[in-house]
C-alpha positions as CSV (number, residue, x, y, z in Angstrom):
1,X,0.1,0.3,-0.1
2,X,0.8,3.3,0.1
3,X,3.3,2.4,-3.3
4,X,3.0,5.4,-6.7
5,X,1.6,3.5,-9.2
6,X,2.1,5.1,-13.0
7,X,2.1,4.9,-16.7
8,X,2.1,6.5,-19.9
9,X,-0.7,7.3,-21.8
10,X,-2.1,8.8,-25.0
11,X,-4.4,10.6,-23.5
12,X,-3.8,14.7,-22.3
13,X,-4.6,14.8,-19.1
14,X,-7.5,16.8,-19.1
15,X,-8.9,14.1,-21.4
16,X,-7.8,11.0,-19.1
17,X,-9.4,12.1,-16.2
18,X,-12.7,13.1,-17.9
19,X,-12.9,9.2,-19.0
20,X,-11.9,8.7,-15.2
21,X,-14.8,10.5,-13.6
22,X,-17.2,9.5,-16.7
23,X,-16.3,6.3,-15.9
24,X,-16.1,6.4,-12.0
25,X,-18.7,3.8,-10.6
26,X,-21.4,4.2,-7.7
27,X,-18.4,2.0,-5.3
28,X,-16.4,5.0,-5.3
29,X,-17.0,9.0,-4.4
30,X,-14.7,11.8,-6.1
31,X,-13.7,13.6,-3.0
32,X,-12.1,16.5,-5.0
33,X,-10.8,17.2,-8.7
34,X,-8.7,19.9,-9.9
35,X,-7.3,20.8,-13.0
36,X,-4.7,23.4,-14.4
37,X,-3.6,24.7,-18.3
38,X,-0.1,26.1,-18.1
39,X,0.0,26.7,-21.5
40,X,1.6,24.7,-24.1
41,X,0.0,22.3,-24.7
42,X,0.8,21.1,-20.6
43,X,-2.6,20.1,-18.0
44,X,-2.1,18.8,-14.9
45,X,-4.7,17.1,-13.2
46,X,-5.9,15.7,-9.7
47,X,-8.3,13.5,-8.7
48,X,-8.9,12.3,-5.8
49,X,-11.2,9.4,-5.4
50,X,-12.4,7.7,-1.8
51,X,-14.3,3.9,-1.1
52,X,-15.4,1.4,1.1
53,X,-13.8,-1.9,1.4
54,X,-16.0,-4.0,3.1
55,X,-12.3,-7.1,3.4
56,X,-10.6,-3.6,5.5
57,X,-13.3,-2.6,7.5
58,X,-12.6,1.1,6.2
59,X,-12.7,3.7,3.5
60,X,-9.4,3.9,1.2
61,X,-8.5,6.5,-1.3
62,X,-6.9,6.9,-4.6
63,X,-5.1,10.0,-5.4
64,X,-4.4,10.2,-9.1
65,X,-2.4,12.3,-10.8
66,X,-2.6,13.8,-14.7
67,X,-0.1,15.0,-16.2
68,X,2.4,15.9,-18.9
69,X,4.4,19.1,-17.4
70,X,8.0,16.2,-17.3
71,X,6.8,14.7,-20.5
72,X,4.6,12.9,-22.2
73,X,1.1,12.3,-20.7
74,X,1.2,11.0,-17.2
75,X,-1.1,8.9,-14.5
76,X,0.6,8.3,-11.1
77,X,-1.5,6.7,-8.7
78,X,-1.3,6.6,-5.0
79,X,-3.4,4.7,-2.6
80,X,-3.7,5.6,0.7
81,X,-5.8,4.7,3.6
82,X,-6.9,1.3,3.3
83,X,-4.8,-0.7,5.1
84,X,-5.8,-1.9,9.3
85,X,-3.7,-2.6,12.0
86,X,0.0,-2.4,13.2
87,X,1.1,-4.7,10.4
88,X,-0.5,-2.6,7.5
89,X,-2.2,-5.1,5.8
90,X,-5.2,-3.9,2.8
91,X,-6.1,-7.6,1.8
92,X,-5.5,-6.5,-1.9
93,X,-8.2,-3.4,-1.6
94,X,-5.5,-0.3,-3.1
95,X,-4.6,-2.6,-6.0
96,X,-8.2,-3.5,-6.6
97,X,-9.0,0.8,-6.7
98,X,-5.6,0.8,-8.8
99,X,-6.9,-1.5,-11.0
100,X,-9.8,0.2,-11.8
101,X,-8.5,2.7,-13.1
102,X,-5.8,1.1,-15.5
103,X,-8.9,-0.7,-16.5
104,X,-10.4,2.9,-17.2
105,X,-8.0,3.9,-19.6
106,X,-6.7,0.8,-20.5
107,X,-7.7,1.2,-24.4
108,X,-5.1,4.4,-24.2
109,X,-1.6,2.8,-21.8
110,X,1.5,3.0,-24.0
111,X,2.7,1.2,-21.5
112,X,2.3,-1.9,-18.4
113,X,2.5,0.4,-14.9
114,X,5.1,0.1,-13.5
115,X,5.1,-0.9,-9.8
């Protein structure tokens, strides 16, 4: 849990963010979204989703950063808060949350996500 998962996509950040917001199902709540047009075709988006996981008995969040400021179009997924107990075990909840993003953008992914 807490590891950043990153992959490249053919979509501009605003387009990728729109696809994720539209692909969201009732299992997740969109808590926050922010879009920046930095000029010269550079864009930066931040999305924060939250979801309840029965297997952990708690809520987890997923921060998604879509940007093309430092090179090609990138998606960065940062899961958080889905673990329980002293050992910080999340029973695969964060992987499922990130997998939702990977599936929603799979038609536009240029490379396998870096884990």
